[in-house]
C-alpha positions in Angstrom: -5.3 14.1 5.8 -4.0 15.3 2.4 -6.8 16.1 0.0 -7.1 13.7 -2.8 -4.8 11.1 -1.3 -7.1 8.7 0.5 -8.7 7.0 -2.5 -7.1 3.7 -3.7 -5.0 4.2 -6.9 -5.2 1.9 -9.9 -3.3 -1.2 -9.3 -3.6 -1.1 -5.5 -4.7 -4.0 -3.5 -7.5 -3.1 -1.1 -7.7 -4.7 2.4 -10.9 -6.7 2.7 -13.5 -5.2 5.0 -13.8 -8.2 7.2 -10.1 -8.4 7.5 -10.0 -4.8 8.6 -12.8 -5.5 11.2 -10.8 -8.5 12.4 -7.7 -6.4 12.9 -9.7 -3.9 15.0 -11.2 -6.6 17.2 -7.8 -8.3 17.6 -6.1 -5.0 18.4 -8.6 -4.3 21.1 -8.3 -7.8 22.6 -4.5 -8.0 22.5 -2.0 -6.5 24.8 0.6 -4.1 23.4 4.0 -5.6 22.5 6.8 -5.0 24.9 9.8 -3.9 22.8 12.0 -3.5 25.9 11.6 -7.1 27.1 11.4 -8.7 23.6 7.9 -10.1 24.3 5.9 -10.5 21.1 2.5 -9.5 22.4 0.5 -7.8 19.7 -2.5 -9.3 17.9 -3.6 -12.9 18.7 -2.8 -15.5 16.1 -6.3 -16.9 15.7 -7.7 -16.8 12.1 -9.5 -13.5 11.4 -13.2 -13.4 10.4 -12.5 -13.5 6.7 -10.0 -16.4 7.1 -7.1 -14.4 5.8 -4.1 -15.6 7.9 -2.5 -12.9 10.0 1.1 -14.1 10.3 3.1 -13.9 13.5 6.6 -12.5 14.0 9.2 -15.2 13.2 6.9 -17.0 10.7 9.3 -18.3 8.0 6.6 -17.6 5.3 6.6 -13.9 6.1 8.9 -12.1 3.6 11.3 -9.6 5.0 12.5 -6.8 2.7 16.3 -7.0 2.2 16.4 -4.0 -0.1 18.2 -1.1 1.7 15.5 1.2 0.3 12.4 0.7 2.5 14.0 -2.1 4.6 11.8 -3.9 7.1 11.8 -1.9 10.3 10.3 -1.8 13.8 11.3 1.6 15.2 9.6 4.7 13.7 10.6 6.8 16.6 14.2 5.9 16.0 13.9 6.7 12.3 12.3 10.1 13.1 15.2 10.9 15.5 17.7 9.9 12.8 16.0 12.1 10.2 16.1 15.1 12.5 19.7 14.4 13.5 20.8 14.2 9.9 18.8 17.2 8.7 16.5 15.2 6.5 13.0 16.1 5.4 11.4 13.2 7.3 10.5 9.5 7.2 9.1 7.6 4.2 7.2 4.4 5.0 6.2 1.8 2.4 3.1 -0.2 3.6 3.1 -3.7 2.0 1.3 -7.0 2.5 2.4 -10.6 2.4 1.9 -12.2 -1.0 0.9 -8.9 -2.5 1.6 -9.0 -6.3 1.2 -5.2 -6.7 3.7 -4.6 -3.8 6.2 -6.8 -5.6 5.5 -5.0 -8.8 6.3 -1.6 -7.2 9.6 -2.9 -5.7 10.7 -4.5 -8.9 9.6 -1.6 -11.1 9.7 2.1 -10.0 11.5 1.5 -6.7 14.4 -0.1 -8.6 14.8 3.0 -10.7 18.1 4.8 -9.7 16.5 8.2 -9.9 13.6 7.1 -7.6 16.1 5.6 -5.1 18.1 8.7 -5.0 15.0 10.8 -4.5 14.1 8.8 -1.4 17.4 7.9 0.1 18.8 11.5 0.3 15.9 13.4 2.0 14.2 10.5 3.9 14.9 7.7 6.3 12.9 4.8 4.8 11.2 1.9 6.3 9.0 -1.0 5.1 6.0 -2.2 7.2 3.7 -5.2 6.6 0.1 -4.0 7.1 -1.1 -7.6 7.6 1.2 -8.8 10.4 1.3 -8.1 14.2 5.0 -7.4 14.0 6.0 -5.3 17.1 6.5 -1.7 16.3 7.5 1.5 18.1 5.4 4.3 16.8 6.6 7.9 16.2 5.6 8.9 19.7 7.5 6.0 21.2 4.5 3.9 22.2 4.4 0.2 21.5 2.1 -1.1 18.9 2.1 -3.5 15.9 2.6 -2.8 12.2 -1.0 -3.9 11.5 -2.5 -1.7 14.1 -0.3 1.3 13.0 -1.4 0.8 9.3 -5.0 0.7 10.4 -4.6 3.9 12.4 -3.0 5.6 9.4 -6.1 4.6 7.3 -4.0 2.6 4.9 -6.7 0.8 2.9 -4.9 0.0 -0.3 -1.5 -1.7 -0.8 1.2 -0.9 -1.6 1.0 2.7 -0.2 4.0 5.1 0.3 3.4 7.6 3.1 5.8 10.5 3.7 6.0 11.9 7.3 7.4 15.3 8.4 9.8 15.7 11.3 6.8 15.8 13.7 5.7 12.4 12.6 2.7 13.8 10.7 1.7 12.3 7.3 2.0 15.0 4.7 1.8 13.0 1.4 0.9 9.5 0.2 0.6 7.5 -3.0 -1.1 4.1 -3.4 -0.8 1.5 -6.1 1.8 -0.9 -7.6 1.5 0.8 -11.0 2.6 4.2 -9.9 5.2 5.5 -12.3 8.7 6.7 -11.3 8.0 10.4 -12.1 5.0 10.4 -9.7 7.1 8.9 -6.9 9.8 11.5 -7.4 7.3 14.3 -7.5 5.9 13.1 -4.2 9.3 13.6 -2.5 9.5 17.1 -3.8 5.9 17.8 -2.7 6.9 16.9 0.8 10.3 18.6 0.8 8.9 21.9 -0.7 5.8 21.7 1.6 3.4 21.8 -1.3 0.9 20.2 1.0 0.4 23.5 2.8 -1.4 25.0 -0.2 -2.2 22.4 -2.8 -3.4 18.8 -3.0 -0.8 16.5 -4.5 -2.8 15.7 -7.6 -2.9 19.4 -8.6 0.7 20.3 -7.5 3.6 20.7 -9.9 7.1 21.7 -8.9 8.8 24.7 -10.3 11.2 23.8 -13.2 
C-alpha cells in the first residue's frame, strides 16, 4: 500500500465494523456473479448483521452516477485495456456508498471543478463503484466479483475514496474524504503520472513547478 494513505481523511464516512464483517461472511457464502450469462449472483440479499441494507442490482433506490466523470461501471479489466490502448496513465476509481452525504459533497464540490475534471479525464479512464452493493463486477484480472467484495479487498474503509491504479491494475495512490480540496485531487493525479509513489509518500510529495 502507499504509505500514509490508509487512514480515513477528515470528512470521510467509515464503513461500520459489523457491516464489514457481514460483507466478508456474505462474500464467502455467495457464488461469484456470472457476467457472461447475465446472472446476478453475488452477495445474498439478507440483512447484514448491523441491519444496514445491502441493496441488490436493479434496486430503484440505488443511485447510479450519470456524470461522465466517474460513471457507474462494472468492467475494470475493460477500463484497464482501454487505458493501455489509449496511452493513458491508468484507471481512477471513485468508491462511494448509497445515501452517503460526503460522497455527494465530493461530486458536487471538487469533482465539479473544471480543472479537476481535466486532470482526471485526460490521463485516466474513470469509474465509480458502490462499496455497499453486490453489483456484478469484472476485476482487473478478469475474474468475476462484486463491487462490495472488490472494495473490501482493496481495504477501502472510508468513503468516498479515490484510488488510482497503474496499467498493471495495482493501486498507486488514494485519497479519502468528501472535504478533499481540488488542489489535492489534482496533485494526486500528478503523483501517479510522475510515479512519485516510487520514492515518497503522497503526503510528503510535491510536484516540480
